[in-house]
C-alpha angles and dihedrals in degrees: 000000000000122000112258093238100159109061103154143038118234133175121234124193112225122195108229101180136023125253121244143189113253129214091275088057092248121138114244112197121230122250125263140188134210119237126189114221134188105233152143120230122208134173119259125199095319111217096359102085098077119160142138118230129208090254093057100260116145117194127206099153134044140184134195116230117198107198135184089206125065115270128205122226129205113267111189093188093055091034092237116159111220125233114281130208139174116230122179089347095306124112117230134181130205109251101164134023139196129191115216121197119211117278116220138191116195090344094307117117109234097173116029124225109273148148123251114206124189105215119194127202111264111227124166105221 
């Protein structure tokens, strides 16, 4: 019997196009879409994962999101904005990502294939 890893539905916001500066020198934000995922959310090193990003995010809180659907992580080099989600009233963004293949024992899947996203609290500093 497989582990019931995905026990909730959550909505992530995924950026689908980049923002730009128009002819009037005003910033126009990129478009985004909302995607519902089957997931499990767990705490991750509360208060220890502090860092400042190039975009001004400061993180003091993190969560792990185990998802059956593919997640997208932030990639500063490629200027990709990671998936964002609100959990318990706090906004988080996906900074790191791991892909887990199914784990089997005697041909029976014990842990299903999934994505593990490390989501960090989004704070404008």
